[in-house]
All heavy atoms as TSV, in Angstrom:
chain	resi	resn	atom	element	x	y	z
A	1	MET	N	N	101.016	101.113	112.877
A	1	MET	CA	C	102.447	100.962	112.855
A	1	MET	C	C	102.751	99.474	112.988
A	1	MET	O	O	102.114	98.757	113.758
A	1	MET	CB	C	103.066	101.751	114.009
A	1	MET	CG	C	104.545	101.729	113.976
A	1	MET	SD	S	105.397	102.937	115.035
A	1	MET	CE	C	104.383	103.120	116.445
A	2	SER	N	N	103.733	99.015	112.258
A	2	SER	CA	C	104.071	97.597	112.197
A	2	SER	C	C	105.415	97.323	112.864
A	2	SER	O	O	106.323	98.141	112.808
A	2	SER	CB	C	104.136	97.162	110.727
A	2	SER	OG	O	104.478	95.811	110.625
A	3	LEU	N	N	105.532	96.149	113.472
A	3	LEU	CA	C	106.784	95.706	114.075
A	3	LEU	C	C	107.133	94.344	113.498
A	3	LEU	O	O	106.302	93.438	113.494
A	3	LEU	CB	C	106.646	95.595	115.598
A	3	LEU	CG	C	107.869	95.042	116.336
A	3	LEU	CD1	C	109.020	96.051	116.282
A	3	LEU	CD2	C	107.521	94.713	117.774
A	4	GLN	N	N	108.360	94.212	113.005
A	4	GLN	CA	C	108.807	92.924	112.495
A	4	GLN	C	C	109.563	92.179	113.583
A	4	GLN	O	O	110.468	92.722	114.209
A	4	GLN	CB	C	109.704	93.088	111.273
A	4	GLN	CG	C	110.061	91.738	110.653
A	4	GLN	CD	C	110.860	91.883	109.392
A	4	GLN	OE1	O	112.001	92.295	109.426
A	4	GLN	NE2	N	110.243	91.529	108.275
A	5	LEU	N	N	109.165	90.929	113.801
A	5	LEU	CA	C	109.830	90.061	114.768
A	5	LEU	C	C	110.575	88.968	114.023
A	5	LEU	O	O	110.151	88.516	112.966
A	5	LEU	CB	C	108.806	89.411	115.697
A	5	LEU	CG	C	107.966	90.337	116.563
A	5	LEU	CD1	C	106.940	89.528	117.351
A	5	LEU	CD2	C	108.844	91.143	117.491
A	6	GLY	N	N	111.663	88.527	114.599
A	6	GLY	CA	C	112.416	87.409	114.054
A	6	GLY	C	C	112.649	86.399	115.153
A	6	GLY	O	O	113.033	86.754	116.265
A	7	GLY	N	N	112.368	85.154	114.866
A	7	GLY	CA	C	112.576	84.109	115.852
A	7	GLY	C	C	111.868	82.841	115.435
A	7	GLY	O	O	111.189	82.791	114.411
A	8	SER	N	N	112.021	81.804	116.257
A	8	SER	CA	C	111.366	80.524	115.963
A	8	SER	C	C	110.810	79.875	117.223
A	8	SER	O	O	110.441	78.716	117.199
A	8	SER	CB	C	112.350	79.575	115.268
A	8	SER	OG	O	113.505	79.381	116.078
A	9	ASP	N	N	110.751	80.622	118.305
A	9	ASP	CA	C	110.195	80.121	119.566
A	9	ASP	C	C	108.814	80.738	119.745
A	9	ASP	O	O	108.697	81.939	120.039
A	9	ASP	CB	C	111.107	80.512	120.724
A	9	ASP	CG	C	110.593	80.072	122.085
A	9	ASP	OD1	O	109.379	79.797	122.229
A	9	ASP	OD2	O	111.408	80.019	123.012
A	10	PRO	N	N	107.747	79.946	119.558
A	10	PRO	CA	C	106.397	80.498	119.629
A	10	PRO	C	C	106.104	81.254	120.931
A	10	PRO	O	O	105.494	82.323	120.889
A	10	PRO	CB	C	105.494	79.270	119.485
A	10	PRO	CG	C	106.310	78.293	118.705
A	10	PRO	CD	C	107.727	78.517	119.190
A	11	GLN	N	N	106.562	80.737	122.050
A	11	GLN	CA	C	106.299	81.417	123.328
A	11	GLN	C	C	106.988	82.776	123.393
A	11	GLN	O	O	106.400	83.761	123.828
A	11	GLN	CB	C	106.745	80.561	124.508
A	11	GLN	CG	C	105.788	79.448	124.849
A	11	GLN	CD	C	106.211	78.750	126.129
A	11	GLN	OE1	O	107.378	78.406	126.300
A	11	GLN	NE2	N	105.264	78.541	127.018
A	12	ALA	N	N	108.249	82.833	122.981
A	12	ALA	CA	C	108.986	84.097	123.003
A	12	ALA	C	C	108.362	85.101	122.034
A	12	ALA	O	O	108.233	86.284	122.358
A	12	ALA	CB	C	110.458	83.853	122.655
A	13	LEU	N	N	107.956	84.637	120.848
A	13	LEU	CA	C	107.326	85.535	119.884
A	13	LEU	C	C	105.991	86.052	120.408
A	13	LEU	O	O	105.657	87.224	120.220
A	13	LEU	CB	C	107.146	84.817	118.545
A	13	LEU	CG	C	108.444	84.577	117.781
A	13	LEU	CD1	C	108.223	83.591	116.638
A	13	LEU	CD2	C	109.031	85.883	117.262
A	14	ALA	N	N	105.224	85.191	121.071
A	14	ALA	CA	C	103.952	85.630	121.653
A	14	ALA	C	C	104.186	86.700	122.711
A	14	ALA	O	O	103.456	87.694	122.782
A	14	ALA	CB	C	103.199	84.446	122.244
A	15	GLN	N	N	105.216	86.525	123.518
A	15	GLN	CA	C	105.537	87.519	124.538
A	15	GLN	C	C	105.936	88.844	123.894
A	15	GLN	O	O	105.495	89.913	124.330
A	15	GLN	CB	C	106.659	87.001	125.443
A	15	GLN	CG	C	106.993	87.945	126.575
A	15	GLN	CD	C	108.087	87.395	127.463
A	15	GLN	OE1	O	108.758	86.413	127.150
A	15	GLN	NE2	N	108.276	88.028	128.609
A	16	CYS	N	N	106.753	88.790	122.854
A	16	CYS	CA	C	107.153	90.013	122.143
A	16	CYS	C	C	105.950	90.678	121.480
A	16	CYS	O	O	105.824	91.906	121.495
A	16	CYS	CB	C	108.210	89.697	121.090
A	16	CYS	SG	S	109.804	89.238	121.799
A	17	ALA	N	N	105.060	89.873	120.895
A	17	ALA	CA	C	103.862	90.423	120.256
A	17	ALA	C	C	102.969	91.114	121.282
A	17	ALA	O	O	102.406	92.180	121.011
A	17	ALA	CB	C	103.096	89.316	119.534
A	18	LYS	N	N	102.882	90.535	122.458
A	18	LYS	CA	C	102.084	91.148	123.528
A	18	LYS	C	C	102.684	92.494	123.945
A	18	LYS	O	O	101.968	93.492	124.097
A	18	LYS	CB	C	101.998	90.207	124.726
A	18	LYS	CG	C	101.130	90.730	125.846
A	18	LYS	CD	C	100.994	89.682	126.947
A	18	LYS	CE	C	99.962	90.108	127.965
A	18	LYS	NZ	N	100.481	90.877	129.052
A	19	LEU	N	N	103.997	92.534	124.087
A	19	LEU	CA	C	104.667	93.794	124.425
A	19	LEU	C	C	104.454	94.837	123.330
A	19	LEU	O	O	104.227	96.017	123.618
A	19	LEU	CB	C	106.162	93.560	124.644
A	19	LEU	CG	C	106.544	92.756	125.886
A	19	LEU	CD1	C	108.029	92.419	125.861
A	19	LEU	CD2	C	106.178	93.509	127.155
A	20	ALA	N	N	104.518	94.395	122.072
A	20	ALA	CA	C	104.303	95.317	120.954
A	20	ALA	C	C	102.884	95.876	120.981
A	20	ALA	O	O	102.678	97.075	120.768
A	20	ALA	CB	C	104.569	94.600	119.632
A	21	GLN	N	N	101.926	95.018	121.261
A	21	GLN	CA	C	100.535	95.465	121.336
A	21	GLN	C	C	100.372	96.497	122.452
A	21	GLN	O	O	99.723	97.525	122.267
A	21	GLN	CB	C	99.610	94.280	121.574
A	21	GLN	CG	C	98.150	94.714	121.668
A	21	GLN	CD	C	97.266	93.620	122.176
A	21	GLN	OE1	O	97.688	92.806	122.990
A	21	GLN	NE2	N	96.039	93.595	121.711
A	22	GLU	N	N	100.987	96.231	123.598
A	22	GLU	CA	C	100.896	97.158	124.730
A	22	GLU	C	C	101.501	98.518	124.393
A	22	GLU	O	O	101.137	99.532	124.982
A	22	GLU	CB	C	101.598	96.566	125.948
A	22	GLU	CG	C	100.866	95.383	126.549
A	22	GLU	CD	C	101.684	94.638	127.595
A	22	GLU	OE1	O	102.855	95.012	127.854
A	22	GLU	OE2	O	101.147	93.655	128.147
A	23	ARG	N	N	102.412	98.527	123.440
A	23	ARG	CA	C	103.075	99.771	123.048
A	23	ARG	C	C	102.443	100.426	121.828
A	23	ARG	O	O	102.981	101.362	121.254
A	23	ARG	CB	C	104.562	99.518	122.824
A	23	ARG	CG	C	105.271	99.356	124.181
A	23	ARG	CD	C	106.556	98.588	124.082
A	23	ARG	NE	N	107.227	98.484	125.367
A	23	ARG	CZ	C	106.917	97.602	126.320
A	23	ARG	NH1	N	105.919	96.765	126.137
A	23	ARG	NH2	N	107.587	97.564	127.449
A	24	GLY	N	N	101.300	99.897	121.401
A	24	GLY	CA	C	100.518	100.549	120.354
A	24	GLY	C	C	100.745	100.102	118.925
A	24	GLY	O	O	100.234	100.723	117.997
A	25	TYR	N	N	101.507	99.031	118.698
A	25	TYR	CA	C	101.693	98.547	117.333
A	25	TYR	C	C	100.397	97.932	116.827
A	25	TYR	O	O	99.682	97.262	117.567
A	25	TYR	CB	C	102.826	97.518	117.258
A	25	TYR	CG	C	104.186	98.140	117.395
A	25	TYR	CD1	C	104.790	98.285	118.640
A	25	TYR	CD2	C	104.874	98.595	116.276
A	25	TYR	CE1	C	106.034	98.872	118.774
A	25	TYR	CE2	C	106.130	99.185	116.399
A	25	TYR	CZ	C	106.696	99.322	117.653
A	25	TYR	OH	O	107.929	99.895	117.778
A	26	ASP	N	N	100.093	98.155	115.545
A	26	ASP	CA	C	98.868	97.653	114.927
A	26	ASP	C	C	99.074	96.299	114.256
A	26	ASP	O	O	98.121	95.597	113.965
A	26	ASP	CB	C	98.381	98.607	113.817
A	26	ASP	CG	C	98.181	100.006	114.325
A	26	ASP	OD1	O	97.401	100.190	115.259
A	26	ASP	OD2	O	98.837	100.911	113.784
A	27	GLU	N	N	100.310	95.990	113.938
A	27	GLU	CA	C	100.597	94.812	113.129
A	27	GLU	C	C	101.896	94.174	113.594
A	27	GLU	O	O	102.846	94.875	113.953
A	27	GLU	CB	C	100.727	95.241	111.669
A	27	GLU	CG	C	101.088	94.116	110.725
A	27	GLU	CD	C	101.231	94.597	109.287
A	27	GLU	OE1	O	100.310	95.272	108.794
A	27	GLU	OE2	O	102.270	94.309	108.682
A	28	ILE	N	N	101.921	92.860	113.578
A	28	ILE	CA	C	103.130	92.081	113.834
A	28	ILE	C	C	103.494	91.389	112.534
A	28	ILE	O	O	102.658	90.751	111.906
A	28	ILE	CB	C	102.901	91.012	114.928
A	28	ILE	CG1	C	102.438	91.651	116.230
A	28	ILE	CG2	C	104.149	90.162	115.122
A	28	ILE	CD1	C	103.408	92.618	116.841
A	29	ASN	N	N	104.747	91.507	112.135
A	29	ASN	CA	C	105.231	90.866	110.922
A	29	ASN	C	C	106.328	89.886	111.320
A	29	ASN	O	O	107.308	90.276	111.940
A	29	ASN	CB	C	105.770	91.929	109.956
A	29	ASN	CG	C	106.331	91.314	108.702
A	29	ASN	OD1	O	107.477	90.901	108.687
A	29	ASN	ND2	N	105.534	91.257	107.663
A	30	LEU	N	N	106.148	88.623	110.988
A	30	LEU	CA	C	107.122	87.582	111.307
A	30	LEU	C	C	108.086	87.426	110.133
A	30	LEU	O	O	107.670	87.148	109.015
A	30	LEU	CB	C	106.405	86.266	111.600
A	30	LEU	CG	C	107.266	85.085	111.994
A	30	LEU	CD1	C	108.052	85.378	113.273
A	30	LEU	CD2	C	106.399	83.849	112.172
A	31	ASN	N	N	109.378	87.610	110.388
A	31	ASN	CA	C	110.386	87.539	109.334
A	31	ASN	C	C	110.671	86.084	108.984
A	31	ASN	O	O	111.267	85.351	109.759
A	31	ASN	CB	C	111.667	88.235	109.799
A	31	ASN	CG	C	112.754	88.231	108.744
A	31	ASN	OD1	O	112.797	87.390	107.869
A	31	ASN	ND2	N	113.647	89.179	108.847
A	32	VAL	N	N	110.246	85.681	107.798
A	32	VAL	CA	C	110.592	84.358	107.278
A	32	VAL	C	C	111.231	84.495	105.903
A	32	VAL	O	O	111.164	83.588	105.098
A	32	VAL	CB	C	109.370	83.403	107.218
A	32	VAL	CG1	C	108.846	83.104	108.598
A	32	VAL	CG2	C	108.266	83.954	106.342
A	33	GLY	N	N	111.878	85.644	105.656
A	33	GLY	CA	C	112.427	85.878	104.336
A	33	GLY	C	C	113.865	86.322	104.272
A	33	GLY	O	O	114.459	86.285	103.207
A	34	CYS	N	N	114.453	86.740	105.358
A	34	CYS	CA	C	115.822	87.257	105.301
A	34	CYS	C	C	116.801	86.126	104.990
A	34	CYS	O	O	116.859	85.126	105.709
A	34	CYS	CB	C	116.196	87.927	106.618
A	34	CYS	SG	S	117.847	88.645	106.579
A	35	PRO	N	N	117.580	86.269	103.911
A	35	PRO	CA	C	118.496	85.195	103.522
A	35	PRO	C	C	119.866	85.258	104.207
A	35	PRO	O	O	120.713	84.404	103.958
A	35	PRO	CB	C	118.648	85.412	102.021
A	35	PRO	CG	C	118.514	86.890	101.862
A	35	PRO	CD	C	117.502	87.323	102.906
A	36	SER	N	N	120.101	86.230	105.070
A	36	SER	CA	C	121.401	86.395	105.720
A	36	SER	C	C	121.806	85.149	106.507
A	36	SER	O	O	121.002	84.576	107.233
A	36	SER	CB	C	121.335	87.603	106.659
A	36	SER	OG	O	122.364	87.563	107.613
A	37	ASP	N	N	123.067	84.741	106.370
A	37	ASP	CA	C	123.568	83.597	107.137
A	37	ASP	C	C	123.452	83.844	108.635
A	37	ASP	O	O	123.117	82.947	109.396
A	37	ASP	CB	C	125.027	83.298	106.782
A	37	ASP	CG	C	125.179	82.702	105.392
A	37	ASP	OD1	O	124.184	82.159	104.864
A	37	ASP	OD2	O	126.292	82.780	104.838
A	38	ARG	N	N	123.753	85.063	109.053
A	38	ARG	CA	C	123.698	85.395	110.479
A	38	ARG	C	C	122.285	85.223	111.029
A	38	ARG	O	O	122.092	84.682	112.107
A	38	ARG	CB	C	124.182	86.822	110.691
A	38	ARG	CG	C	124.429	87.141	112.140
A	38	ARG	CD	C	125.034	88.501	112.293
A	38	ARG	NE	N	123.942	89.420	112.503
A	38	ARG	CZ	C	124.039	90.722	112.511
A	38	ARG	NH1	N	125.190	91.291	112.260
A	38	ARG	NH2	N	123.016	91.481	112.728
A	39	VAL	N	N	121.311	85.653	110.267
A	39	VAL	CA	C	119.915	85.512	110.677
A	39	VAL	C	C	119.526	84.036	110.700
A	39	VAL	O	O	118.912	83.554	111.655
A	39	VAL	CB	C	118.996	86.315	109.728
A	39	VAL	CG1	C	117.551	85.945	109.912
A	39	VAL	CG2	C	119.207	87.799	109.947
A	40	GLN	N	N	119.898	83.304	109.673
A	40	GLN	CA	C	119.519	81.898	109.598
A	40	GLN	C	C	120.195	81.068	110.687
A	40	GLN	O	O	119.611	80.102	111.178
A	40	GLN	CB	C	119.837	81.345	108.211
A	40	GLN	CG	C	118.924	81.949	107.150
A	40	GLN	CD	C	119.125	81.336	105.803
A	40	GLN	OE1	O	119.140	80.127	105.668
A	40	GLN	NE2	N	119.267	82.182	104.787
A	41	ASN	N	N	121.401	81.453	111.089
A	41	ASN	CA	C	122.062	80.756	112.190
A	41	ASN	C	C	121.300	80.939	113.496
A	41	ASN	O	O	121.398	80.113	114.389
A	41	ASN	CB	C	123.510	81.232	112.348
A	41	ASN	CG	C	124.396	80.718	111.237
A	41	ASN	OD1	O	124.093	79.722	110.596
A	41	ASN	ND2	N	125.492	81.420	110.990
A	42	GLY	N	N	120.544	82.020	113.598
A	42	GLY	CA	C	119.693	82.255	114.759
A	42	GLY	C	C	118.336	81.578	114.621
A	42	GLY	O	O	117.456	81.746	115.440
A	43	ARG	N	N	118.163	80.820	113.564
A	43	ARG	CA	C	116.960	80.071	113.229
A	43	ARG	C	C	115.735	80.955	113.028
A	43	ARG	O	O	114.659	80.731	113.566
A	43	ARG	CB	C	116.668	78.984	114.264
A	43	ARG	CG	C	115.735	77.923	113.694
A	43	ARG	CD	C	115.718	76.674	114.522
A	43	ARG	NE	N	114.740	75.760	113.966
A	43	ARG	CZ	C	113.859	75.106	114.679
A	43	ARG	NH1	N	113.844	75.211	115.975
A	43	ARG	NH2	N	113.001	74.300	114.098
A	44	PHE	N	N	115.928	82.010	112.259
A	44	PHE	CA	C	114.779	82.766	111.765
A	44	PHE	C	C	115.138	83.297	110.390
A	44	PHE	O	O	116.222	83.032	109.889
A	44	PHE	CB	C	114.336	83.860	112.743
A	44	PHE	CG	C	115.278	85.007	112.969
A	44	PHE	CD1	C	115.089	86.208	112.318
A	44	PHE	CD2	C	116.319	84.895	113.874
A	44	PHE	CE1	C	115.926	87.293	112.554
A	44	PHE	CE2	C	117.161	85.969	114.121
A	44	PHE	CZ	C	116.968	87.170	113.461
A	45	GLY	N	N	114.222	83.960	109.745
A	45	GLY	CA	C	114.456	84.401	108.381
A	45	GLY	C	C	114.117	83.292	107.392
A	45	GLY	O	O	113.239	82.471	107.635
A	46	ALA	N	N	114.838	83.277	106.274
A	46	ALA	CA	C	114.512	82.385	105.156
A	46	ALA	C	C	114.580	80.906	105.511
A	46	ALA	O	O	113.881	80.099	104.904
A	46	ALA	CB	C	115.426	82.673	103.973
A	47	CYS	N	N	115.391	80.530	106.496
A	47	CYS	CA	C	115.476	79.104	106.841
A	47	CYS	C	C	114.135	78.561	107.319
A	47	CYS	O	O	113.875	77.359	107.225
A	47	CYS	CB	C	116.575	78.849	107.870
A	47	CYS	SG	S	116.266	79.534	109.502
A	48	LEU	N	N	113.260	79.435	107.801
A	48	LEU	CA	C	111.943	78.982	108.265
A	48	LEU	C	C	111.013	78.620	107.117
A	48	LEU	O	O	109.991	77.970	107.343
A	48	LEU	CB	C	111.283	80.053	109.139
A	48	LEU	CG	C	111.939	80.285	110.493
A	48	LEU	CD1	C	111.221	81.399	111.240
A	48	LEU	CD2	C	111.960	79.022	111.322
A	49	MET	N	N	111.365	79.020	105.891
A	49	MET	CA	C	110.502	78.681	104.760
A	49	MET	C	C	110.415	77.166	104.568
A	49	MET	O	O	109.466	76.669	103.963
A	49	MET	CB	C	110.988	79.368	103.499
A	49	MET	CG	C	110.825	80.871	103.574
A	49	MET	SD	S	111.444	81.712	102.129
A	49	MET	CE	C	110.001	81.602	101.089
A	50	GLY	N	N	111.379	76.432	105.085
A	50	GLY	CA	C	111.352	74.974	105.013
A	50	GLY	C	C	110.671	74.336	106.204
A	50	GLY	O	O	110.654	73.113	106.324
A	51	GLU	N	N	110.114	75.151	107.102
A	51	GLU	CA	C	109.471	74.632	108.314
A	51	GLU	C	C	108.089	75.257	108.482
A	51	GLU	O	O	107.812	76.000	109.429
A	51	GLU	CB	C	110.334	74.940	109.534
A	51	GLU	CG	C	111.701	74.281	109.477
A	51	GLU	CD	C	112.466	74.443	110.770
A	51	GLU	OE1	O	111.924	74.055	111.826
A	51	GLU	OE2	O	113.590	74.958	110.722
A	52	ALA	N	N	107.208	74.931	107.552
A	52	ALA	CA	C	105.871	75.531	107.526
A	52	ALA	C	C	105.105	75.306	108.827
A	52	ALA	O	O	104.414	76.212	109.313
A	52	ALA	CB	C	105.073	74.982	106.347
A	53	GLN	N	N	105.224	74.131	109.401
A	53	GLN	CA	C	104.495	73.833	110.639
A	53	GLN	C	C	104.967	74.736	111.786
A	53	GLN	O	O	104.162	75.258	112.560
A	53	GLN	CB	C	104.672	72.353	111.019
A	53	GLN	CG	C	103.733	71.875	112.092
A	53	GLN	CD	C	102.280	71.825	111.623
A	53	GLN	OE1	O	101.979	71.871	110.431
A	53	GLN	NE2	N	101.378	71.733	112.557
A	54	LEU	N	N	106.276	74.945	111.883
A	54	LEU	CA	C	106.820	75.813	112.917
A	54	LEU	C	C	106.367	77.254	112.697
A	54	LEU	O	O	105.991	77.941	113.649
A	54	LEU	CB	C	108.349	75.733	112.946
A	54	LEU	CG	C	109.048	76.646	113.955
A	54	LEU	CD1	C	108.576	76.381	115.382
A	54	LEU	CD2	C	110.563	76.493	113.845
A	55	VAL	N	N	106.392	77.716	111.454
A	55	VAL	CA	C	105.921	79.072	111.150
A	55	VAL	C	C	104.457	79.219	111.547
A	55	VAL	O	O	104.055	80.227	112.131
A	55	VAL	CB	C	106.136	79.422	109.663
A	55	VAL	CG1	C	105.463	80.739	109.297
A	55	VAL	CG2	C	107.621	79.476	109.340
A	56	ALA	N	N	103.664	78.202	111.274
A	56	ALA	CA	C	102.248	78.245	111.666
A	56	ALA	C	C	102.103	78.347	113.185
A	56	ALA	O	O	101.289	79.133	113.682
A	56	ALA	CB	C	101.515	77.006	111.141
A	57	HIS	N	N	102.899	77.581	113.921
A	57	HIS	CA	C	102.846	77.663	115.387
A	57	HIS	C	C	103.246	79.057	115.869
A	57	HIS	O	O	102.625	79.602	116.787
A	57	HIS	CB	C	103.753	76.615	116.032
A	57	HIS	CG	C	103.265	75.215	115.909
A	57	HIS	ND1	N	102.026	74.797	116.348
A	57	HIS	CD2	C	103.860	74.118	115.398
A	57	HIS	CE1	C	101.875	73.516	116.107
A	57	HIS	NE2	N	102.976	73.071	115.522
A	58	CYS	N	N	104.279	79.619	115.259
A	58	CYS	CA	C	104.740	80.958	115.644
A	58	CYS	C	C	103.672	82.006	115.347
A	58	CYS	O	O	103.385	82.874	116.182
A	58	CYS	CB	C	106.034	81.302	114.914
A	58	CYS	SG	S	107.467	80.335	115.456
A	59	ALA	N	N	103.087	81.941	114.159
A	59	ALA	CA	C	102.057	82.914	113.780
A	59	ALA	C	C	100.827	82.762	114.666
A	59	ALA	O	O	100.238	83.756	115.096
A	59	ALA	CB	C	101.686	82.735	112.310
A	60	ASN	N	N	100.450	81.520	114.960
A	60	ASN	CA	C	99.295	81.300	115.841
A	60	ASN	C	C	99.558	81.832	117.240
A	60	ASN	O	O	98.667	82.396	117.875
A	60	ASN	CB	C	98.929	79.817	115.903
A	60	ASN	CG	C	98.235	79.346	114.657
A	60	ASN	OD1	O	97.596	80.118	113.959
A	60	ASN	ND2	N	98.372	78.070	114.356
A	61	ALA	N	N	100.774	81.671	117.723
A	61	ALA	CA	C	101.110	82.177	119.052
A	61	ALA	C	C	100.996	83.696	119.080
A	61	ALA	O	O	100.451	84.274	120.021
A	61	ALA	CB	C	102.516	81.740	119.459
A	62	CYS	N	N	101.486	84.350	118.038
A	62	CYS	CA	C	101.376	85.813	117.955
A	62	CYS	C	C	99.933	86.237	117.744
A	62	CYS	O	O	99.504	87.278	118.235
A	62	CYS	CB	C	102.221	86.352	116.802
A	62	CYS	SG	S	103.997	86.211	117.061
A	63	GLY	N	N	99.178	85.432	117.025
A	63	GLY	CA	C	97.795	85.758	116.709
A	63	GLY	C	C	96.821	85.503	117.833
A	63	GLY	O	O	95.636	85.801	117.709
A	64	SER	N	N	97.293	84.984	118.963
A	64	SER	CA	C	96.386	84.720	120.078
A	64	SER	C	C	96.171	85.959	120.937
A	64	SER	O	O	95.622	85.879	122.018
A	64	SER	CB	C	96.930	83.564	120.932
A	64	SER	OG	O	98.160	83.935	121.533
A	65	LEU	N	N	96.598	87.116	120.426
A	65	LEU	CA	C	96.409	88.379	121.142
A	65	LEU	C	C	94.970	88.860	120.998
A	65	LEU	O	O	94.275	88.490	120.057
A	65	LEU	CB	C	97.344	89.441	120.557
A	65	LEU	CG	C	98.825	89.160	120.702
A	65	LEU	CD1	C	99.607	90.195	119.900
A	65	LEU	CD2	C	99.233	89.215	122.147
A	66	PRO	N	N	94.539	89.727	121.887
A	66	PRO	CA	C	93.210	90.333	121.716
A	66	PRO	C	C	93.132	91.110	120.411
A	66	PRO	O	O	94.158	91.478	119.833
A	66	PRO	CB	C	93.114	91.287	122.922
A	66	PRO	CG	C	94.090	90.769	123.904
A	66	PRO	CD	C	95.187	90.126	123.109
A	67	PRO	N	N	91.925	91.391	119.924
A	67	PRO	CA	C	91.757	91.974	118.591
A	67	PRO	C	C	92.302	93.388	118.393
A	67	PRO	O	O	92.297	93.877	117.284
A	67	PRO	CB	C	90.244	91.963	118.367
A	67	PRO	CG	C	89.628	91.616	119.643
A	67	PRO	CD	C	90.680	91.057	120.549
A	68	SER	N	N	92.802	94.048	119.424
A	68	SER	CA	C	93.316	95.400	119.201
A	68	SER	C	C	94.617	95.395	118.391
A	68	SER	O	O	95.016	96.410	117.860
A	68	SER	CB	C	93.521	96.121	120.532
A	68	SER	OG	O	94.420	95.420	121.345
A	69	CYS	N	N	95.282	94.253	118.295
A	69	CYS	CA	C	96.427	94.120	117.386
A	69	CYS	C	C	95.850	93.512	116.113
A	69	CYS	O	O	95.518	92.330	116.068
A	69	CYS	CB	C	97.511	93.231	117.989
A	69	CYS	SG	S	99.059	93.277	117.087
A	70	ASN	N	N	95.692	94.329	115.072
A	70	ASN	CA	C	94.839	93.984	113.943
A	70	ASN	C	C	95.355	92.922	112.989
A	70	ASN	O	O	94.581	92.203	112.407
A	70	ASN	CB	C	94.545	95.248	113.122
A	70	ASN	CG	C	93.812	96.269	113.943
A	70	ASN	OD1	O	92.937	95.929	114.705
A	70	ASN	ND2	N	94.194	97.520	113.800
A	71	GLU	N	N	96.659	92.830	112.795
A	71	GLU	CA	C	97.166	91.924	111.772
A	71	GLU	C	C	98.421	91.193	112.213
A	71	GLU	O	O	99.253	91.743	112.901
A	71	GLU	CB	C	97.511	92.700	110.493
A	71	GLU	CG	C	96.323	93.254	109.784
A	71	GLU	CD	C	96.689	93.785	108.410
A	71	GLU	OE1	O	97.592	93.224	107.771
A	71	GLU	OE2	O	96.063	94.750	107.994
A	72	ILE	N	N	98.510	89.949	111.779
A	72	ILE	CA	C	99.720	89.154	111.912
A	72	ILE	C	C	100.092	88.763	110.487
A	72	ILE	O	O	99.271	88.207	109.764
A	72	ILE	CB	C	99.503	87.874	112.754
A	72	ILE	CG1	C	98.874	88.196	114.106
A	72	ILE	CG2	C	100.791	87.093	112.879
A	72	ILE	CD1	C	99.734	89.026	115.021
A	73	GLY	N	N	101.301	89.058	110.062
A	73	GLY	CA	C	101.711	88.736	108.706
A	73	GLY	C	C	103.104	88.142	108.685
A	73	GLY	O	O	103.794	88.100	109.690
A	74	CYS	N	N	103.495	87.681	107.519
A	74	CYS	CA	C	104.844	87.135	107.327
A	74	CYS	C	C	105.445	87.802	106.106
A	74	CYS	O	O	104.753	88.073	105.125
A	74	CYS	CB	C	104.798	85.625	107.068
A	74	CYS	SG	S	104.284	84.660	108.459
A	75	SER	N	N	106.731	88.082	106.184
A	75	SER	CA	C	107.422	88.591	104.991
A	75	SER	C	C	108.399	87.514	104.547
A	75	SER	O	O	109.056	86.882	105.359
A	75	SER	CB	C	108.162	89.891	105.298
A	75	SER	OG	O	109.177	89.690	106.228
A	76	SER	N	N	108.435	87.280	103.247
A	76	SER	CA	C	109.308	86.221	102.751
A	76	SER	C	C	109.791	86.549	101.346
A	76	SER	O	O	109.269	87.418	100.675
A	76	SER	CB	C	108.546	84.888	102.720
A	76	SER	OG	O	107.487	84.954	101.793
A	77	LEU	N	N	110.789	85.804	100.935
A	77	LEU	CA	C	111.251	85.852	99.546
A	77	LEU	C	C	110.382	84.897	98.745
A	77	LEU	O	O	109.630	84.102	99.301
A	77	LEU	CB	C	112.714	85.421	99.471
A	77	LEU	CG	C	113.687	86.307	100.232
A	77	LEU	CD1	C	115.089	85.688	100.202
A	77	LEU	CD2	C	113.729	87.707	99.654
A	78	LEU	N	N	110.540	84.914	97.457
A	78	LEU	CA	C	109.729	84.037	96.603
A	78	LEU	C	C	110.329	82.645	96.464
A	78	LEU	O	O	109.726	81.776	95.884
A	78	LEU	CB	C	109.559	84.670	95.217
A	78	LEU	CG	C	108.795	85.992	95.216
A	78	LEU	CD1	C	108.780	86.565	93.797
A	78	LEU	CD2	C	107.380	85.796	95.713
A	79	TYR	N	N	111.509	82.446	97.003
A	79	TYR	CA	C	112.171	81.148	96.866
A	79	TYR	C	C	112.937	80.821	98.111
A	79	TYR	O	O	113.198	81.667	98.941
A	79	TYR	CB	C	113.095	81.139	95.647
A	79	TYR	CG	C	114.244	82.109	95.805
A	79	TYR	CD1	C	115.471	81.689	96.333
A	79	TYR	CD2	C	114.120	83.457	95.460
A	79	TYR	CE1	C	116.514	82.582	96.506
A	79	TYR	CE2	C	115.162	84.330	95.624
A	79	TYR	CZ	C	116.358	83.898	96.145
A	79	TYR	OH	O	117.383	84.768	96.315
A	80	PHE	N	N	113.300	79.557	98.243
A	80	PHE	CA	C	114.102	79.092	99.355
A	80	PHE	C	C	115.152	78.146	98.791
A	80	PHE	O	O	114.833	77.249	98.039
A	80	PHE	CB	C	113.234	78.353	100.380
A	80	PHE	CG	C	114.006	77.754	101.511
A	80	PHE	CD1	C	114.609	78.558	102.460
A	80	PHE	CD2	C	114.140	76.385	101.617
A	80	PHE	CE1	C	115.328	78.010	103.500
A	80	PHE	CE2	C	114.855	75.832	102.666
A	80	PHE	CZ	C	115.448	76.649	103.604
A	81	LYS	N	N	116.421	78.395	99.129
A	81	LYS	CA	C	117.509	77.543	98.630
A	81	LYS	C	C	117.671	76.341	99.521
A	81	LYS	O	O	117.622	76.392	100.704
A	81	LYS	CB	C	118.818	78.317	98.579
A	81	LYS	CG	C	118.815	79.402	97.555
A	81	LYS	CD	C	120.141	80.110	97.542
A	81	LYS	CE	C	120.118	81.259	96.565
A	81	LYS	NZ	N	121.371	81.965	96.518
């Protein structure tokens, strides 16, 4: 079972990923594709496509979990305005 997280704070995302793992989720998906203004104003979704280094930090923070959480992925659109 997969859980999609949205955010840009690596520590907060790592904490959420840990909680998800404790609740039996197999996969964490980081939202870097939602084009909604409301989402982007919260600094997640498609606006992160222009901040590759930050996305890498966020994914690495989520990926520092023990191996029982099998996958960390990102969902995105094919373009960024």
